[in-house]
N, C-alpha and C positions, 0 to 999 in steps of 0.2 A: 207327213213330209219331215217329221223326225226321221222316222224308219229310213226312207229314200238316203237321206245325209249321211246316217250311219250305213249303209249298202256302199252311196260311194266312198266314203272314207276306206272300210273295209279291202275293197277295192282297190283303191290307192295304196295301201298298206300293201297287200299282197303283190303288186306291178313293183312298187320298191325292190321287194325281198328278191324278186325272182331276178331284178336287174341288177342286186347286188352280188348273186349267187352267180349268176353269167359272168359279169363284171371279173369275179377272184378266179371262175376258171380259166379264162380268155389269160387274163393278167399270170397266173398261175403256168401254163401252159409257154404265153411268153417266154418267163424266166428259164424253165425249161431249155428252151429253145438257145434261150441268151447262154448258157451255160455250155448247152453243145456244140456251141458256133462260135465261142469266146475263144479269142485270145490275148496273150500276155502282152505286158507293153515293152518287152525284149523282142528284137525286128529276130526271125527264123523264119530260115528259107525253106518253104513247104513243099514236099517231093510230089510225085505220086506215089500212092498207097499200095503197101507191098500185096502182091496177089493172093487170093485164101485166104486172108485176114482181114477180120470184119469186128474191129474193138470201139469202141463209144469212149475217145477221148473229154467227155464232158469232166467224169471226176476228177482227171489229172490237173484241169484249168481249175477246177473249181478248188484245190488244194492246194495251186499255185496261187490262186488267187488269197484262198485265205491267210495261207501263209505271211506271204506278203504285205496284207491288209494287217492282220490283229497280232504278228507275233511282237514281244515287248521291243525287241534291240531290232530296231530298224537299222544299224548301220549292219547288223549280220546277216542283212539279205543282199546278196551277190547275184544278179539274176545268171548271169556265168556259169559257178559251181551249182547254181541249182540246175541247169540246165545239163551239166556235165555228173552232176552226180546222177541225175535221171538215168542217161545215160549206162554211166558204171552199175546203177540198181539195176536195168533192163538187163545187158550181158551180165549178172553175178546171181542173177534167177535162174539162170540154167543149172546152176548148178556146179559147176566146172568148174575148180581151180583156176586152170591155166588159160581160159576162155576169158580175156580181159580187154574192157576197154581205159585207153593210156591218157589222162588229160597230157596239152604241152607237156609240163616240167618231169612227168613218167615218163616220156616218150622220148625225151633227150636223156634222160637218166639212161633209159633201155640200150638207147642207141649206143652210149658215151662203153659202155659195159661190153658190150659184143664188140664196137669195135677197138678195145683194149686202150682205151684212152680216153680222158679226163683229165680236169681240171679241179688241184685240188690238195692235200699236203702228204698223201700214198702211206694210209691206213689202211689195215683189215680190222674191223670193230665186229664185234659180240658182244654178251650178257655173261658175268657171272655167278656163279654159282647164288651169290645174293643179288641177282638180278638188277647188278650194277653195269653201265656202259665201261667195257675193259678194250685195252688193244688189243688183236690177238696176236698182228706180228705188223712191226714196220716194214715200208720194202724196199730193198737195199738203192740207193743212192735218190732218194725222196726228200724233201724237209725234217719230214717228222724223225726218218730215220740218223741224218745230218745235225737233227737241233738233240738228238739223247733219247728219243720217246725209245720207252722197250715196251717187249709184250709184257703183257698182265699188268700196265698202269692203268689205273681206273681211271676213267674218264668224269670228275664232279661236275663240271662247267664247262661248256661253249660258247664264248662273248658273254658270261656273264649269265647266262640261261642254264638254271640246274638242271642235269640232265638225267633227275627221278620222276621217272615214270615216262619218259623219255621213250618214243619204239624208232627204232634202226634207220627207218627213210627220214623222220624226223634230224635223227641226228646227222646223216647222208647228207641231207639237204645243207643244213648247217656249215659242216664243216667245207663242201663242195664252194667253189666259188671260182670269181675270174681271176686267171694267172697275174700278179704281182701283187693282190689283194692280202689281207693279212689276217687269220686269226689266231683266238686265243686259247689254248687250252690249260685249264687249270685240273691240273695232273696228282694226285699219291699213287705214292706203291709202297708195297709193303717193307715195312720198314722206317720208315719216312714218317717222322710226327707231325709235319704241317704239306700242306699242297703247294706246288709249284705251277707257276705260270709257264707257259712256252707259247710263245710269240712267234708264228709260222708262217713262212711266207708262201702262198699257193703259186704250186709253176703246174706246168703240164706233166702229166703220170704214164709212162707207158708201162702198160703194163703184159709184161712175157708169159706167152702159153706152152711156151715150150722148152723148158732147161734138162741140158744133159750134164751128165759127171759120171766116173768111172773110180770101180771100188777092188781092191784084188781079196780072192778068196782065201781060207787058208791055204790049197791048195796051188796059191799062185794062179789062180785065173783071173785074167781079167774080164770083167764085167762091166757091160753101161747101163747108164738109169737113166730111161728118160723119160722126166718127170711131165703131164700131161695135164695143164691146167682146166684149159679149157677147148671149147670149139667157136672159135671167135675169127673174123674177117681178116685180122693176119697171121693165123695161126697154119694156113697154107706155106709160106716163106720162110715160116720161123722152123716149121718140121722138117723143111727141104734143107734148111742149114745145120741143123741138127744131126739127120741121117749124111750128111756128108762128111762131120764130125767124123761120127760114129765108124763110115766106112773107113777115114783116115786112121784112125788108132787100131780098127779089123782086132773088134774084141773076140773074147770066148763063148760071151753070152751076152743078153739080154734081158731087163726089167724093164716093162713097161709098165708105171705109173700113174692109174688114173683114179686113185683116192681123190675125194672132194673136189672130183672136175663134175660140175651140174649139170654141162652137156653143152647143147648153141645147136650149129649147123646140123642139119641132116646130110648136106654135101659136104660136111667136114670128116665126118664119121665114115662114109663111105670112101673118100680120099685115106685117112687114114687105115682103115681093114685093107684097104689095097695094099699097103705096102707088105704088108705080112703074109696075104693069101696068092695063089700063084693062080688060080679062077672061084668058080663060083659064084654064090649068091654072097653077097655083104649081110643084106637086109632085103626083109619085104614089108611093101606097105600096102594094108587093106583099108578098102574106102569103108561106107555107113552102107554100102550095098553087100559087102563082102569082093569086091572087086580088088582082086592083087596086081602090084606091079613089082616087079624085079628089079633091084639094085643090085646088079654085080663087080666082081674086079672090074675097075675102070681100066687098069694102068701096070704095069709091069713093075712090080714092087721092086725093091732092092733088098729087104729083111726076108724075105720068104724062106730063106734056107739054116739063120742062127738060131740057137736053141733060145728059148725063151720063155718070161715067167711073166703074168700082168697081176697086178695090184691092182685090188679094189674093196670099198669100204659104204658106210652107211648114205654117205655123201656123194658116191657116184652115182650118175644120172640121165636119163635122154640119153645122149647120143655117146657117151660112156658109155654106156650099157648094150647100145649098138656094137660097139666095139669088140667088149668084152664079151656081148654072146656069139656074133660069131667068131673067136675064137677059141669059146669053148665049144660052139655045136662042131667044128670042122676038126677040133681036137688039135688045134697050132698051137696053144698054151694052158697051162694050167692056172688056174685064178687063185690068189691066194691073197685072204684076209675073213672080212667077215661082210653078211648078206647086203646087196649094192641097194638103192635108195625104192627103184621099182617103176617107172616111170615110163610107159609104153606108149604114149601118144605124142602125136606130130603137129605142131601149131605152124599155121599161117601168119605172118605177118605182115598189117597194109598200114600204109600212112594213110592218115582222113585231113579233112579241113583243119586249118587253124592251128597246125603243128601236134594234134592229137594222133593215136595211131589206137588197132587193134589187134590181139592176138586170138585166133579160132582157133580150136580144132579140128581138125578136117580129117585125119585117120588115125588109124593106129598101125605098130609097126613090128614086126616081129622077127627071127632070128632066122636062121638059113634052114634050121628042122621047123619051125611054125611056134614056135613057144611066146607065149605073150608074158609079159616082164609081168603088167600087171596082173594076171592071173594068180603070180607065186610071190606077185608082193616085194619084187628083188630077184637076183640070182644069188645061189647059194654055191659059193665059191668051193674048188676041188679041196683045198687044204683052208682047214679053219684055225686065223691064229687071230684071237682077242687082243686090243692094244692094250698096253704096258701104262693103267692109271694112273697107277703109282709116280712110275718116272716117264714122260710122256716121250722125252730124247732118247729112251732106250724102244728103239724101232724094231719089236719084234717080227712085223710081218715084213719088212726088208729083209731082215735075216736071215727068214726063213724060204724066201726068195731065193737070196745068194748060198743056202745050204743046196737046194735042192738043183741051183745050175754048176754045184760041186762037179 
């Protein structure tokens, strides 16, 4: 009898063990399924999956949940920022610095820059050798210029926020703001013992992309200098006004200054290039499959006969390099200065939901002779002239261009 009871107990124990194992396996499987099908509290509109892409998003949602549940600072968990950050990380994983996702504020700033108009105080910012935030230049006719802000002023505070370790975008975000609002810049300049506060009232700042001036050479030749600082939405209108002024003054030569021009619209580069070239291509576009599209001269230019020189430097990039490369290939103008930046790709900008946007590299551009600026990391000028670092006001590159046009 005892032996019978012992066998029954052993059988029960084995059954209990089997039930436990089976239950654990089912529970573990159910947990895996939950992670695979997990959706966060944030409402995200689901779209159809991209074809030919099979990715298990369970790790993404698991990480989202873990961070949301276990991070010490609950107040820092902003689902919208996590969402934008995830998209930004996905896009940046491509490894192309020019393919970027833009959250609403960055998208707004990007459009403002291309529009050539924004609300702020009118200063160009940079960093000095000590990595302090400095004024590169106040723009003419702006609140900063009128208040007496000067080039090389060191901004140590923006509205009582210290600028040490502040990034340029962070500084721009703090200084820009609605028209009529105020911002206080605490500034110290060379020779001053104490900093000074400048209370500035923000206004709508219009940044001109085209400026024209004239200089006489030693032989009394009248030379027009047309400074093109960007390829933006109003560039075409401003350019036509500048060209009309040049034609009225009938100069003996022309200098196209493309220095520190970061580029802009491809169409703008074709428009500007067509001003100086009678025919032929301004630029070629090549897609990922090697298919090329020609962008020929699109109009009858008004400056195709005038003797000219173009200035470039390491700040000349993208659309400005398109123009410079076309002028050099077609032997229309000598390039003077130092090697250009070397950006030979084309980005397509798209507006996305919620005020966001994205810039995607869709093609590369080539000069009329088929040169790709990325291969050489910039265009070499025909005449190399370095800047005068000891005396920035002594524009050696411009002086050389004037000399060539004597």
